[in-house]
C-alpha positions in Angstrom: 105.8 325.6 202.8 108.4 325.0 205.5 105.6 324.5 208.1 104.0 321.9 205.8 107.4 320.0 205.4 108.0 320.1 209.1 104.6 318.6 209.8 105.2 316.0 207.1 108.5 314.9 208.7 106.9 314.9 212.2 104.4 312.3 210.9 107.0 310.5 208.8 109.2 309.9 211.8 107.1 306.9 212.7 108.1 305.1 209.5 111.4 306.8 208.7 113.8 304.0 209.8 112.0 301.2 208.0 111.8 303.2 204.8 115.4 304.1 204.8 116.5 300.5 205.6 114.3 299.2 202.7 115.5 301.7 200.1 119.2 301.6 201.1 119.0 297.7 201.4 120.7 298.1 204.8 118.5 296.3 207.2 121.4 295.7 209.6 122.2 299.4 209.6 125.9 298.9 208.7 126.0 301.8 206.3 125.7 304.4 209.1 128.9 302.8 210.5 130.6 303.1 207.1 129.5 306.8 206.7 131.0 307.7 210.1 134.2 305.7 209.3 134.6 307.7 206.0 134.8 310.9 208.0 137.9 309.8 209.8 136.3 310.5 213.2 138.5 309.5 216.1 137.9 308.9 219.8 137.7 312.4 221.4 136.6 313.9 218.1 133.5 316.1 217.3 130.9 315.6 214.7 127.6 317.2 213.7 125.0 315.3 211.8 122.7 317.4 209.6 119.1 316.4 209.0 119.7 313.8 211.7 116.2 312.4 211.5 115.8 309.7 214.2 119.4 310.0 215.1 120.9 306.8 213.6 124.1 308.3 212.3 124.6 310.5 215.4 124.2 307.6 217.7 126.7 305.6 215.8 129.1 308.5 215.8 128.8 308.9 219.5 130.1 305.4 220.0 133.1 306.2 217.9 133.8 309.6 219.5 133.7 308.1 223.0 133.3 309.9 226.4 135.8 312.6 225.5 134.1 313.4 222.2 131.1 315.4 221.2 128.3 314.5 218.7 125.3 316.8 217.8 122.4 315.8 215.7 120.4 318.7 214.1 116.9 318.6 212.6 114.0 320.9 212.1 111.4 318.3 212.9 110.5 317.9 216.6 108.9 314.6 215.8 112.1 313.2 214.4 114.1 314.5 217.3 111.7 312.9 219.8 112.4 309.5 218.2 116.1 310.2 218.2 116.0 311.0 222.0 114.1 307.7 222.6 116.7 305.7 220.7 119.6 307.5 222.4 118.4 306.6 225.9 119.1 303.0 225.2 122.8 303.6 224.9 123.0 306.2 227.7 125.5 308.3 225.8 126.9 311.3 227.7 128.5 312.9 224.6 125.4 313.1 222.4 123.0 316.0 222.0 120.1 316.7 219.6 119.3 320.3 218.6 116.1 321.7 216.9 117.6 324.0 214.3 117.6 325.0 210.6 120.6 323.4 208.8 120.8 326.6 206.7 121.6 328.6 209.9 123.5 326.4 212.3 123.9 327.8 215.9 127.5 326.8 216.2 130.9 328.6 216.0 133.2 328.6 213.0 135.7 325.8 212.8 134.3 323.9 215.7 133.8 320.3 214.4 136.1 317.6 213.1 133.4 316.1 210.8 130.0 316.8 209.4 127.6 314.2 208.1 124.2 314.1 206.3 122.4 310.9 205.5 119.6 310.4 202.9 118.4 314.0 203.2 120.4 316.6 201.3 118.7 315.8 198.0 115.3 316.6 199.5 116.2 320.2 200.5 115.2 323.0 198.2 118.2 324.4 196.2 118.7 327.5 198.3 118.5 325.6 201.6 120.9 323.0 200.3 123.4 325.6 199.2 123.2 327.3 202.5 123.6 324.0 204.4 126.7 323.1 202.4 128.1 326.6 203.2 127.3 326.1 206.9 128.9 322.6 206.9 132.1 324.3 205.5 131.9 327.1 208.1 131.7 324.8 211.2 134.3 322.4 210.0 137.9 322.7 211.2 140.6 322.9 208.6 141.2 319.4 207.4 137.8 318.3 208.5 135.6 316.0 206.4 132.1 316.4 205.1 130.5 313.1 204.2 127.0 312.5 202.9 125.1 309.4 201.9 122.3 309.3 199.3 120.3 306.7 197.5 121.6 305.3 194.2 119.2 304.9 191.3 117.3 301.7 192.1 117.8 298.7 189.8 114.3 297.2 190.3 112.0 298.6 187.6 109.1 299.4 190.0 111.3 300.9 192.7 113.1 302.9 190.0 109.8 304.2 188.8 108.9 305.4 192.3 112.4 307.0 192.6 111.8 308.9 189.3 108.4 310.0 190.6 110.0 311.2 193.8 112.6 313.2 191.8 109.9 314.7 189.6 107.9 315.7 192.7 110.8 317.9 193.8 109.9 320.3 191.1 113.3 321.9 190.7 115.5 320.7 187.9 118.5 321.4 190.0 117.3 319.0 192.7 117.1 316.2 190.1 120.6 317.1 188.8 121.9 317.0 192.3 120.4 313.6 193.0 122.1 312.1 189.9 125.6 313.5 190.7 126.3 315.4 193.9 130.1 315.9 193.3 129.9 319.2 191.4 127.8 320.8 194.2 130.2 319.7 196.9 133.2 320.8 194.9 132.0 324.4 195.3 133.1 324.2 198.9 135.3 321.1 199.5 138.4 319.6 197.9 139.2 316.0 197.0 135.6 315.3 196.5 135.0 311.5 196.0 132.0 309.3 195.4 131.7 305.6 196.1 128.9 303.1 195.9 128.3 301.3 199.2 128.6 297.5 199.4 124.8 297.1 199.3 124.6 298.9 196.0 121.6 300.9 197.2 123.4 304.0 198.5 126.4 306.1 197.7 128.8 308.1 199.9 130.1 311.5 198.7 132.8 313.2 200.8 135.1 316.1 200.6 137.8 317.9 202.8 138.0 321.4 204.0 141.4 322.7 203.3 
């Protein structure tokens, strides 16, 4: 199953950015800036972006972290990471790295990052992988660090909403559908001060919590 999903995302990498922009109503890609801002990342800080896809959030974070900072994007799809590398070359970042890895088993030390992000991906993970990924996010965060994720809101347009429901149904697991509707109880298992806010476009929501 994991091999099939990896192959799917390798192929999907060619359309990924356009689909995300359409669904999130964020054609100018301002939401990735908002997501990084919500983590509280500062110049010289460190951030890991889970399920980084084509690297949009990681690239944005690298600009905030600056030359003294460190940003790592992690994904299990080589196709996605190839796209991310291509995009990263245009900004010539020296603080940005992309790693092929499983988000359920991150190859990083405990308490090593100031922030962890995940954009439009967590709801697609199977329940066991998602639980492990949240646990790993908690593990690699420094005390006081922020975990912030962005997901799609339920679409208002009837046809797009129908497609959204079909997508949720295709996940199979009832827990996946429950997670997509309200992520806060799941994050609250690991993080404190969990908050949810709808983005200015209305197409996405940001959920974040703090490691105490």
